[in-house]
C-alpha positions in Angstrom: 84.8 110.0 87.2 86.4 113.3 87.1 88.8 113.6 90.0 89.7 117.2 89.3 93.4 116.5 88.7 95.6 119.4 87.9 97.7 119.7 84.8 100.8 118.0 86.3 98.9 115.2 87.8 97.2 114.5 84.4 100.7 114.6 82.7 102.0 112.1 85.3 99.3 109.7 85.0 99.2 109.8 81.2 102.9 109.3 81.0 103.0 106.5 83.4 100.0 105.0 81.6 101.9 105.2 78.3 105.0 103.6 79.7 103.1 100.8 81.2 101.1 100.1 78.0 104.2 100.3 75.5 107.0 99.2 77.8 105.9 97.2 80.5 102.8 95.2 79.3 104.8 93.5 76.6 107.5 92.2 78.9 105.5 91.6 82.0 105.0 87.8 81.4 108.6 87.3 80.7 109.9 89.0 83.9 107.4 87.1 86.0 108.4 83.8 84.3 112.2 84.4 84.8 111.8 86.2 88.2 114.2 88.8 87.0 114.4 92.6 88.2 113.3 95.0 85.6 116.4 97.1 85.3 115.6 98.3 81.7 112.3 99.6 83.0 114.1 101.2 85.9 115.9 103.1 83.2 112.9 104.0 81.3 111.2 105.4 84.4 114.2 107.2 85.5 114.5 108.9 82.2 110.8 109.9 82.4 111.5 111.5 85.8 108.9 109.4 87.6 111.0 108.3 90.4 110.8 111.9 91.9 107.0 112.7 91.4 106.5 113.0 95.3 109.8 114.7 96.2 110.5 118.4 96.5 112.2 120.1 93.6 115.0 121.4 95.6 115.9 117.6 96.1 115.7 116.8 92.4 111.9 115.9 92.3 109.1 117.2 90.4 107.4 118.8 93.4 104.5 116.5 93.7 103.2 114.4 96.8 101.4 111.4 97.6 98.6 111.8 95.1 101.1 112.0 92.3 102.9 108.9 93.5 99.6 107.0 93.9 98.7 108.0 90.1 102.0 106.7 89.0 101.9 103.4 90.8 98.3 102.8 89.8 99.1 103.0 86.2 102.3 101.0 86.4 100.4 98.3 88.2 97.7 98.2 85.7 100.5 96.5 83.4 102.4 94.7 86.2 102.2 94.8 89.9 105.6 93.3 90.3 107.5 95.7 87.9 105.7 98.7 89.6 107.4 98.0 92.8 110.9 99.1 91.7 109.4 102.7 92.0 106.7 102.0 94.8 109.2 100.2 97.1 112.0 103.0 96.5 109.3 105.5 97.7 108.7 103.4 100.9 112.5 103.5 101.6 112.7 107.1 100.9 109.8 108.4 103.0 111.7 108.0 106.3 114.4 110.4 104.8 111.8 112.8 103.7 109.9 112.8 107.0 112.7 112.5 109.5 116.1 113.2 107.6 118.3 116.1 108.5 119.0 118.8 105.8 122.3 117.1 105.2 120.8 113.6 104.7 118.1 115.1 102.5 120.8 116.7 100.4 122.8 113.6 100.3 120.4 110.9 99.5 117.3 112.5 98.0 118.5 113.7 94.6 119.8 110.2 93.5 116.6 108.7 94.8 114.4 111.3 92.9 116.2 110.6 89.6 116.2 106.8 89.8 119.9 106.8 90.0 119.6 104.8 93.1 116.8 102.6 94.5 115.6 102.5 98.1 114.1 100.0 100.4 112.6 99.9 103.9 113.6 97.2 106.2 111.7 96.5 109.6 110.3 92.9 109.1 112.3 90.0 110.8 111.8 86.3 111.1 110.1 86.7 114.3 108.8 90.2 113.9 106.1 90.6 111.2 102.8 92.1 112.4 104.5 92.4 115.9 107.0 94.8 114.9 108.0 95.2 118.6 109.6 92.0 118.5 112.5 92.9 116.3 116.0 91.5 117.3 118.4 93.6 115.1 120.4 95.7 117.2 122.5 98.9 116.9 125.1 99.5 119.5 126.9 102.9 119.7 130.4 102.8 119.3 132.2 106.1 119.1 131.3 107.9 115.7 129.5 104.6 114.6 126.6 102.3 115.3 127.3 98.7 115.0 124.3 96.7 113.5 123.8 93.1 114.0 120.7 91.0 112.9 118.6 89.9 110.0 115.9 91.4 108.1 113.3 89.3 106.1 111.2 89.8 103.0 112.8 93.1 102.0 111.2 94.5 98.8 114.0 95.7 96.5 116.3 94.0 98.8 119.8 93.5 97.0 118.9 95.8 94.3 118.6 99.0 96.2 121.5 101.1 97.3 119.7 103.1 100.2 118.1 101.2 103.0 116.1 102.7 105.8 116.5 100.3 108.6 114.9 99.9 112.0 117.0 98.5 114.8 117.1 98.3 118.7 119.4 100.8 120.4 118.1 100.2 123.9 116.6 96.9 124.6 115.4 97.9 128.1 112.9 100.3 126.5 111.2 97.8 124.3 109.6 99.4 121.4 110.7 103.0 122.4 114.2 101.6 122.3 114.2 101.3 118.5 116.0 103.7 116.3 116.0 104.3 112.3 119.3 104.3 110.2 120.3 105.0 106.6 122.4 102.1 105.5 124.1 102.0 102.2 124.7 99.0 100.0 128.3 98.2 100.1 128.9 99.0 103.7 131.2 96.6 105.4 129.1 93.9 107.4 126.1 94.5 105.3 125.2 91.4 103.1 122.2 89.9 101.4 120.7 86.4 102.0 118.6 84.3 99.6 116.4 85.9 97.0 112.9 84.6 97.8 110.8 82.6 95.4 107.2 83.9 95.5 103.5 83.4 94.5 103.3 86.8 92.8 105.2 90.0 92.2 108.0 87.9 90.8 109.5 90.9 88.9 110.3 92.3 92.2 113.3 91.2 94.3 112.5 90.1 97.9 115.6 89.3 100.0 117.0 88.9 103.4 119.4 91.6 104.8 122.2 90.4 107.0 124.1 92.7 109.3 127.2 91.4 110.9 129.2 94.0 112.9 128.0 96.5 110.2 129.5 99.9 111.0 127.1 102.7 110.2 128.3 106.3 110.7 126.4 108.2 113.5 125.4 110.8 111.0 123.1 108.2 109.4 120.7 108.0 112.4 117.4 109.3 111.2 115.7 111.7 113.8 116.9 110.8 117.2 117.5 107.5 119.3 114.3 105.9 120.3 112.4 107.3 117.5 112.5 104.1 115.2 108.9 103.1 115.6 107.7 106.6 115.1 109.7 106.7 112.0 108.1 103.4 110.9 104.4 104.2 111.8 104.7 107.7 110.3 106.3 106.2 107.1 103.4 103.7 106.8 100.9 106.4 107.3 102.2 108.0 104.2 103.1 104.9 102.1 99.9 102.8 102.6 98.0 104.7 99.9 100.9 103.7 97.6 100.0 100.1 98.3 96.4 100.8 97.8 97.2 102.3 94.4 99.2 99.3 93.5 96.2 97.0 94.4 94.1 99.6 92.4 96.1 99.3 89.3 96.2 95.5 89.6 92.4 95.4 89.9 91.9 97.8 87.0 94.2 95.8 84.9 92.2 92.6 85.6 89.1 94.3 84.8 90.3 95.5 81.5 91.3 92.0 80.3 87.9 90.6 81.7 85.9 93.0 79.8 88.0 92.3 76.5 87.8 88.5 77.1 83.8 88.7 77.8 83.5 90.6 74.5 85.5 88.1 72.3 84.7 84.6 74.1 81.6 83.0 72.4 79.5 80.3 74.0 75.9 79.2 72.9 76.3 81.3 69.8 77.0 84.7 71.4 79.7 86.6 73.3 79.5 85.8 77.0 79.4 89.5 77.7 75.7 89.2 76.6 74.9 87.0 79.6 73.4 88.9 82.6 75.5 86.9 85.0 78.7 88.0 83.4 77.3 91.6 83.2 76.6 91.8 86.8 80.0 90.5 87.6 81.7 93.2 85.6 79.3 95.9 86.9 80.3 95.0 90.5 83.9 94.9 89.7 83.9 98.4 88.0 81.9 99.9 90.9 84.3 98.5 93.6 87.2 99.6 91.6 85.8 103.2 91.4 85.0 103.3 94.9 88.6 102.2 95.9 89.9 105.0 93.6 87.8 107.5 95.2 88.9 106.6 98.7 92.6 106.3 97.7 92.7 109.8 96.0 90.9 111.3 99.0 93.3 109.7 101.5 96.2 111.0 99.3 94.7 114.5 99.3 94.1 114.5 103.1 97.5 113.4 103.7 99.2 115.9 101.3 97.1 118.7 102.9 98.7 118.1 106.2 95.7 116.4 108.0 96.9 115.3 111.5 95.0 112.2 111.9 95.8 110.3 108.8 96.4 106.8 110.3 92.7 106.0 109.9 92.1 106.9 106.2 95.5 105.6 105.2 94.5 102.3 106.7 91.2 102.2 105.2 92.5 103.0 101.8 95.0 100.0 101.8 92.4 97.7 103.5 89.7 98.4 101.1 91.6 98.5 97.9 93.6 95.3 98.5 90.4 93.6 99.4 88.8 94.7 96.2 92.0 93.7 94.2 91.7 90.2 95.4 88.0 89.9 94.8 88.2 91.6 91.3 91.2 89.3 90.2 89.3 86.2 91.5 86.3 87.1 89.5 88.4 87.9 86.5 89.8 84.5 86.6 86.3 83.1 86.8 85.2 85.0 83.8 88.1 83.5 81.8 86.9 80.1 83.0 89.4 77.3 82.3 91.6 79.6 80.4 91.9 81.9 83.4 93.8 79.0 85.1 96.3 78.6 82.6 99.6 80.5 82.5 99.3 81.1 78.7 96.8 83.7 79.6 97.8 86.9 81.5 94.9 87.1 84.0 96.1 84.4 86.5 99.2 86.7 87.2 97.0 89.4 88.3 95.3 87.3 90.9 98.8 86.1 92.1 100.0 89.7 92.3 96.9 90.9 94.1 97.4 88.7 97.2 100.6 90.4 98.5 98.6 93.7 98.7 96.5 92.1 101.6 99.7 91.2 103.4 102.6 93.7 103.4 103.0 97.1 105.0 100.6 95.7 107.6 98.2 92.8 107.1 94.6 93.7 106.4 93.9 92.4 110.0 96.4 94.9 111.2 94.6 97.7 109.3 91.3 96.8 110.9 93.1 97.0 114.1 94.4 100.5 113.4 90.9 101.7 112.2 89.0 100.3 115.2 91.5 101.8 117.8 91.2 105.2 116.2 87.5 104.9 116.3 87.4 103.9 120.0 90.1 106.4 121.0 88.0 109.3 119.3 84.8 108.1 121.0 86.5 108.0 124.4 87.9 111.7 124.0 84.2 113.1 123.3 
């Protein structure tokens, strides 16, 4: 379909597609197998100026917004959903600074993030605070010109590799969720360390680690917004970033369909390609239709958000929910089309299925997305 992309958007998409095809696809299996962080790919993406596609030009970016980021993430994920996270997770960690950072904070942190000189990460999840983000235990106590952070964050994408972290911590326990605040914490800050690197089902080329804060002294000027705004920072960030997860899911699904179509054309059974069988044709047709529907929803969500629409939580949640469910369904069916070969690690398709699963889980499980969508519907109906 023609989505009426402008010249810059087409250029971003085509450049990301070329890098994915020529640089990422040949090494995707190796990084997955070794569970290594793809620093050489980071350098390539940095040199191509793709880290800043959603950041204003005055802060070193190329002046695009969420749609440009989605186009980039989609194409990179088409080759490897894990490698794409070096850029996508940096965007997640950068959005709090874009949305709530002071001019001084933006000038200090955004240029390096936009150029890929430093990577970013976002930290809210804890051992006892996943979907129930209000249960976070990490604290930030004011002490003169500093905040003293103590606690542990869990399952942080880009953890240990990123240099700039947007961290949610409790500054006033008595206020519950309204007592949370957001901070920029730099790698190398005394008292800020990393726990184990997790071994995962999928996205193995992406680093996922614990963050450990032990009397970590963060300058007060690193507070994002005001005290007590932590959950507002987090929720507004997710409203912006969830279409990026949707784009990752979309890319994974498209990559799996590409492989399934090519395999169906070359695999012969009963004296003919299996692509000649109606059962396979119908599977491929459904996969392609669902992918295109997801793409249309994601691009529409990005355009609405980029245009400044006020009530974006619903469409943001819808895009993440639908695209990630499509990715899981499409990759599962792609494995089925490959048959026994699809279950073997000698073939690339099983990796797409493993990578797809996380998109239904992080940045709010799909059950949470349904809760967000339903609440906005009920609230809207009640106001009429």
